[in-house]
C-alpha positions in Angstrom: 11.2 -22.7 16.9 10.5 -20.3 19.7 7.8 -17.7 19.5 10.5 -14.9 19.3 12.2 -16.7 16.4 8.8 -17.1 14.7 8.1 -13.4 15.2 11.5 -12.4 13.8 11.0 -14.7 10.8 7.5 -13.3 10.1 8.9 -9.8 10.2 11.6 -10.7 7.7 9.1 -12.4 5.5 6.7 -9.5 5.5 9.6 -7.2 4.8 10.6 -9.2 1.8 6.9 -9.5 0.7 6.4 -5.7 0.7 9.8 -5.3 -1.0 8.9 -7.7 -3.7 5.5 -6.0 -4.1 7.1 -2.6 -4.5 9.6 -3.9 -7.0 6.8 -5.6 -9.0 4.8 -2.3 -9.0 7.9 -0.3 -10.0 8.7 -2.6 -12.9 5.0 -2.6 -14.0 5.2 1.2 -14.0 8.4 1.0 -16.0 10.3 3.2 -13.5 13.9 2.7 -12.6 14.9 2.2 -9.0 16.8 5.6 -9.2 13.7 7.4 -10.6 11.4 5.9 -7.9 13.9 6.7 -5.1 14.1 10.3 -6.4 10.3 10.7 -6.7 9.8 9.1 -3.2 12.5 11.2 -1.6 14.6 8.2 -0.4 18.1 7.1 -1.3 18.8 4.5 -4.0 20.5 2.1 -1.5 17.6 2.4 1.0 15.0 1.6 -1.7 17.1 -1.2 -3.0 17.3 -2.7 0.6 13.5 -2.4 0.9 13.0 -4.2 -2.4 15.4 -7.0 -1.4 13.6 -7.4 2.0 16.6 -6.2 4.0 14.8 -3.2 5.5 11.2 -2.6 6.5 10.0 0.8 5.5 8.0 3.0 7.9 4.4 4.0 7.2 5.7 7.4 6.1 8.1 6.0 3.6 5.4 3.6 2.3 3.2 6.6 1.7 5.9 8.4 -0.2 6.6 5.3 -2.3 2.8 4.9 -3.0 2.5 8.5 -4.1 5.6 8.1 -6.4 4.1 4.9 -7.9 0.6 6.5 -8.1 -0.8 3.8 -5.8 -3.1 4.0 -2.9 -1.1 4.1 0.3 -3.6 1.8 1.8 -2.6 -0.9 -0.7 1.0 -0.8 0.5 -0.1 -0.6 4.1 -2.1 -3.8 3.7 0.7 -5.5 1.9 3.1 -4.5 4.6 0.8 -5.7 7.4 0.2 -2.3 8.8 -3.5 -2.3 8.0 -5.9 -5.1 7.8 -7.5 -5.7 4.4 -11.0 -4.3 4.1 -14.0 -6.3 2.7 -14.3 -6.3 -1.1 -16.2 -3.4 -2.5 -16.6 -2.6 -6.2 -17.1 1.1 -5.3 -13.9 1.2 -3.2 -12.0 -0.7 -6.0 -13.2 1.8 -8.6 -12.2 4.8 -6.5 -8.7 3.4 -5.8 -8.1 2.6 -9.4 -9.3 6.0 -10.7 -6.4 8.0 -12.1 -8.4 11.2 -12.6 -8.3 12.0 -8.9 -5.3 12.3 -6.5 -4.7 10.3 -3.3 -6.1 12.9 -1.0 -9.3 13.1 -3.0 -9.6 9.3 -3.1 -9.3 9.1 0.6 -11.9 11.9 1.2 -14.4 10.1 -1.1 -13.7 6.7 0.6 -14.2 8.2 4.0 -17.5 9.7 3.0 -18.6 6.5 1.3 -17.7 4.4 4.3 -19.4 6.8 6.7 -22.6 6.5 4.6 -22.4 2.7 4.7 -21.9 2.7 8.5 -24.8 5.2 8.9 -27.1 2.9 6.8 -25.5 -0.2 8.4 -25.0 -1.7 5.0 -22.0 -4.0 4.5 -19.6 -2.7 1.9 -19.6 -6.0 0.2 -23.2 -5.8 -0.9 -23.0 -2.4 -2.5 -22.7 -2.6 -6.3 -22.6 0.6 -8.4 
């Protein structure tokens, strides 16, 4: 297999991985594909193609889907290979899981927390609430 073929195969696999992940999250949220498409502002056929791994969504579309599913956009970006996974952090996990604040507020708190950690040169992994 040439490197071009491998790259193409990796792209298809990551597309189907993100699609399967989105589908699993949608089913867990008990939302129909039509409802999710409407909430995310995309067409039913396009969302269906994403879920089946036939299309790779842009970062913007992933953000819209994340918002519609009430997930952190970062989770979808990592799943899609757009962002690298960050080190584990109980504080970060708790913020992301909190349903009392919206995505913008979560991101603001995460940015502040991470800047404090950098300022104190403390690895995120060692911080326990």
